[in-house]
C-alpha positions, -999 to +999 in steps of 0.1 A: -614+476-380-606+512-373-608+531-406-603+569-408-628+586-430-630+621-444-649+638-471-624+623-496-618+589-481-630+569-511-616+569-546-630+554-578-608+527-593-606+546-626-589+575-607-564+551-591-552+540-625-525+565-635-516+576-600-479+580-595-460+557-571-430+568-550-407+551-525-403+563-489-374+587-499-396+603-526-380+586-556-406+582-585-411+545-592-438+545-618-476+546-619-505+523-612-518+508-644-547+489-629-560+474-596-570+438-589-601+434-568-612+401-551-645+392-566-661+377-535-653+402-508-645+434-528-611+438-512-584+455-534-557+428-536-530+443-559-519+475-576-506+466-611-476+486-622-464+483-658-429+485-671-410+481-703-423+475-738-429+500-766-464+514-770-478+486-749-461+458-768-439+436-747-449+454-715-447+434-683-469+440-653-458+439-617-485+431-591-477+448-559-498+438-528-522+466-520-512+463-483-478+479-492-493+511-506-502+541-486-516+573-502-496+604-494-515+637-499-483+657-499-469+636-528-503+633-545-495+596-550-489+563-534-459+554-513-443+519-511-414+507-489-395+495-519-365+507-539-363+507-577-341+476-578-365+456-556-395+466-577-379+460-611-366+426-600-401+416-588-420+389-606-436+403-638-463+390-660-481+396-693-515+412-689-532+379-700-514+360-672-528+384-646-564+380-657-564+342-658-559+319-628-542+341-602-533+310-581-504+305-605-487+338-594-502+352-562-482+332-537-450+341-556-459+378-552-465+376-515-434+355-509-412+380-530-425+410-510-426+391-478-461+403-468-490+381-457-515+372-484-547+392-486-567+360-482-554+351-448 
């Protein structure tokens, strides 16, 4: 694997939460609420974006495969090759559904975004 490194090539998970997300034309899509990390290999699997609800009540969370995100230093946020409509129509879950058995939703996510699963 060829990974470029620099003095700032790593970031703490706590700093990823709250980072803004944009599409490739610069349209603001939201922000990352959390990340999901595979326990066994430490690979980041998903960025969790939250939408809807009022003061956290009724909010739904959209897991976006981490492989779709690229950090853009000029934007100061992550870029995804998605438009708002695609993202908002994506499968969404309550927070409790994301922290339970991920096998109930992970294949649906990869199928929806048409990207290979992180475990392959």
